[in-house]
C-alpha positions as CSV (number, residue, x, y, z in Angstrom):
1,M,101.1,96.1,107.8
2,S,100.3,95.1,104.3
3,I,97.7,92.4,102.2
4,N,99.6,89.8,100.9
5,R,97.7,88.9,97.7
6,A,99.9,85.2,97.5
7,S,98.1,84.5,100.7
8,P,95.1,82.0,100.4
9,V,93.7,84.0,103.2
10,P,90.6,86.7,101.4
11,P,92.5,90.5,101.3
12,W,89.2,91.4,103.4
13,R,90.3,88.6,106.0
14,Q,93.6,90.0,106.2
15,A,92.7,93.4,106.5
16,Y,89.8,92.7,109.2
17,A,92.8,90.3,111.1
18,L,94.7,93.4,111.3
19,I,92.5,95.8,112.5
20,R,91.2,93.4,115.0
21,D,94.6,92.4,116.2
22,Q,94.9,96.6,116.6
23,I,91.9,97.0,119.2
24,E,92.5,93.5,120.7
25,S,96.0,94.7,121.4
26,G,95.1,98.8,122.6
27,Q,96.5,100.2,119.6
28,L,93.7,101.0,118.6
29,P,91.7,102.1,121.9
30,P,88.5,102.4,122.8
31,G,86.6,105.4,120.7
32,S,89.6,106.0,118.2
33,R,88.0,107.0,114.9
34,L,89.0,105.4,112.1
35,P,89.7,106.0,108.6
36,S,87.0,106.2,106.4
37,I,86.5,103.4,103.9
38,A,87.9,105.6,101.0
39,G,90.8,105.6,103.6
40,F,90.9,101.9,104.2
41,A,91.5,101.1,100.5
42,Q,93.7,103.4,99.6
43,E,96.5,102.6,102.7
44,Y,95.7,98.6,102.3
45,D,95.3,99.1,98.2
46,L,91.9,97.0,98.6
47,A,88.6,97.7,96.2
48,I,85.8,99.6,98.0
49,S,83.7,96.3,98.5
50,T,86.6,94.7,99.9
51,V,86.8,97.1,102.3
52,Q,83.5,97.5,103.1
53,K,83.5,93.9,103.8
54,M,86.0,94.1,106.4
55,I,83.7,96.8,108.1
56,R,80.8,94.8,108.1
57,Q,82.4,92.0,110.1
58,L,84.3,94.4,112.4
59,Q,81.0,95.5,113.4
60,D,79.6,92.2,113.4
61,D,81.7,91.2,116.0
62,G,80.8,94.2,118.1
63,L,84.4,95.5,117.5
64,I,83.6,98.8,115.8
65,V,80.2,101.6,115.4
66,T,79.3,103.7,112.8
67,S,77.6,106.6,112.9
68,P,77.1,109.4,110.7
69,M,80.6,111.3,112.5
70,G,82.3,108.2,111.6
71,T,83.9,104.9,112.4
72,F,85.1,104.2,115.9
73,V,85.8,101.2,118.1
74,A,83.6,100.3,120.2
């Protein structure tokens, strides 16, 4: 999956929807480790600040948790 730059939906929202859908479908089960912020930025060709916004929203929605050990599906 990739980010559609021509879409009126902001890139961080598109990335959020991609990850949320993977979590909700079970493709990313609870406890799964997610890529680092830099890893997400590289994978989806996004700015670090865009990925941080996506991560923050996933946390706010209770879909992921972060720790010094990394970011994991809740």
